[in-house]
N, C-alpha and C positions, 0 to 999 in steps of 0.2 A: 504494500500500500504506500503510495507516495504522499508527500506532505499536503498536496492540494486536496486529495480525496479525504484525507484524515480531518481536515478542517471542516468539511461538510458533515462529517459524522459526529463531531463534537457538539454536545448540547450547548445552546446559547442562552445566556441569561437575558431577561427582559427587564427594562426599567421604564417607568412612566416618566414622561416629560411634562412637567407642569406648564401650562400655557399662561401667557399674560394677555388678558382680553380687555380692551377698552373701546369706547365709542370715539371715532375720529370724525373729521369734517365730512369725509366722503362715505363713511360707513363704519362697520365693525373692523377693528384691527386686532389680529391675533398674532402674537409673537411666541416663538419657541427658541430657547437657548439650546443649540446643538453644537457647541464648541467641540472641535476635534473631528467632526463628521465631514466627510468629503461630499461635494455636491452630487457626484454620481451615485452616492449611497443614500439619497433622500427620495422618498416617494410621498407625494401629497395628493389626496383625492377627496372628492365630495360625494356624499350619498344623502339625498334629502337635505336636511338642515345640518348634517354632520360633516365636519372637516376632520379628516384622519391623516395623521402624520406617522409614517413608518420610516425609520432610519437605522443604519447599522454603523456602529462605532468599532473600528478595527484597532484594538490596542496593539502595543509592540509585542505582547505575549501571545501565545496561541489562543485562538478563539475570538469571539466577537460579542458585543453587547448590543442587543436589539432595543431600540428606543421606540416608544409608542405613545401616542396621545390622540384622544378623540374629543372634539369640542362641538357641542350642539349650540348653534346660534338661533336666536328667536326668528319667527316667521317674517319679521320686518326686513330681514336681510336676504339678498339673492346669493346664496352660497354657490350656486352653479356658475355665477359670473365672477367669481373671485379671481384675484391676481396675486402673485407671490414674488418675493424678492429674497434671494439668499446672499447674505453679505456678512463677512467677518464672524462666522459661527452663529449667526442668527437668521432664522427664517421668519419673515413677516408676511402675513396674508391679510389682504383687504377684501372684505365682502361688501359690495355696495347695498344701499337701501333699495328695497323693491319700489318700483314706481307705483305710487298710489295717487293717481290723478283724480281730481274731483271732476265729475261730469254731471251736468244738469240733465235730468231725465224728463223728457216730455211727458205730460199727463194728458190723456185724452178725456174730454168731458162727454159723457153720454147722458142725454136728457131723457 
């Protein structure tokens, strides 16, 4: 067995990544501190109102640490239209407010 196949058979520890959530000018802003994680080892996806972060931290020793976080945002945010920036060990996700336009509804008068 070579070293590469051995790393896949080694059980990986999982650690929750606490998010920082606040309301910004353009919508909800969710930040994750993922210092030491490479950009290529980050996966971010949405399902309904949930944002899910999965990342792998490869330490200098054998094995890896799986990072996981799931954040549920209120219905007032359009999670499917989120954008994300990865910079200096921090992943920042912005989810815009849903458009809630006010529309006048015509009323028909029946005599």
